[in-house]
Steps between C-alpha positions, in 0.01 A plus 500: 500500500717806421413753763501865399820687587467829685686793350768522769568134488507507119773780499707313749470176307587665176807679648646168619367273223696189416363384172561167324377486142192292420546153357393637162827695499714214618611165371514395133339753282525561124416865538660632820336848467177579315389861517535747777135520587436126526819423685430784733150384589628142558741626768257753643226239545753266648620778728141545620492137591302375196578237232492684166439190292117497529499843331671364183170395321517812278804351303248318273393830344833591341469607134722610217446868463637545147844612600544343844350255739271627779699654781340269747404645836293394808153631470437723799143369543649146528734612779210660692281191449761254621696688758271776618755758385378800309716710264407859443660792318685735731475875416836679522402857558816648650793273596537138406711437811226649725224290339707175526578578868130558576395166350783280634435638845144358460645157421439525126737417217556771233565394145671767307682534163852608569829543317708175503817707498461538881416140589814318638350155451539559124883525507527239227285704265377858540638631836694817439505416123157535350167661581229239450156541646410228740247432776596443868296431807599723784391389847733701725671844478694705761547857365728584793758247410404494124438120494231295338405133453345375177393197311634483148545221250562178686575628849490763775769763514605821678663824387610815658691831452528640150292208364218600736522859372498377144192278539311791651650744256655723757836532334618844379436415130130465577461845657312766305333248259146625536384287207647175642208251514415307811533124453208267493451366855274234657473367854398158629297472816328199670125553514380158610624155594657289223359175372666191637510122456221357293340846452820625348534206259140532386525875471802460286332236274198735468739773375658249259159425341434870448833561346474192275186657358716801410782309337599564133273333255788413266856379583703815572820312409357452143439863487860578607626253238325690224657833619847363572666514150458879493623521864796293418603735226474787740709311761779441247485853384498679843745259672583394854374819679150434363510127579479552883169687503364276224579176691372648825162578351464179294694196608527597868137609536376188334732260673483649846119515483472133410756395765277664765195338340674169543582568864143613559349183353728282717386704807134461402541122460662483844192672650266225371395676175594209270705640210704231310869555528525476115331833482747672731783332314378637167496854651859441621595388157395839362718665762804298415458523118473879526842496656636273230374737243662799672837323485445411143439862415806611686713264287326606178565865571863442592550325157265744323304202382127480440347229717123471480487263798230287339561196727479718810170643385373144444576411863359829628175468309449138610590592859240772507225275356578224738475731790210730443247268321507207741500742796198683369318174445584379848385807669183552304 
């Protein structure tokens, strides 16, 4: 059983943390990164000593929202149910740095929206180039040396110096901005023992049954297919710069969600909850075909050619039906 960590030990552990990414972020993957919140929680749970796979039951609820697929996220109540870890909003009433220090000294992890411009682990994308909003999980800070440790995307990282001042908005350009809004901040704390073994598997299966009852009542890929011709016109009109956010919110969210659903069903089967491997394979087919469609659209835009991707939609629709319907019947 995971024993509770006392604050002093938690701080020492975080300061010297050696973190190896979870298996979900290693090996052969179609979608290496998903979205910052899900990837963060996978590594945060892993860093706490937990397996994040039991918490992936919610992936069956993804829907098409008219202009995007659901930005899938771990429900906080599922995290509390499985791992005894409660997530609560943290009020920032004076200094973000002071409030983060107060919570990390108590052994808690603080989840805060920060400017990706100051995150050195994003050197290949936004570091010192762009200002995207992204969520990190801070478990250690040292104001005296201006250092902090944080979970972000698929790993655990450290930063210091000017990056530390940028994250906490202590740089000169932030001074005198009385109307600068505080970021939204949460903190994670352990409130009871986590589920383990058979109890963990059954607890996860229970969550899956509840989420299946909330699944879309029509195939969301079919809904997307109906909207796609107009979206394709917009893609061709607005060009490459628009394609990245479009593909992130449609192909990536759909594909990554179903890749995690596939991994979850394989885990569930290994725990003795008999789920035919054909269902997990159908979910993985959605993941891989979403990537195929992304590449198809890249080529179409490069050639300024209209490609309605009908055969991709055929595969995606069938993959969705062959995943959700038999799974719902099995778990009923």
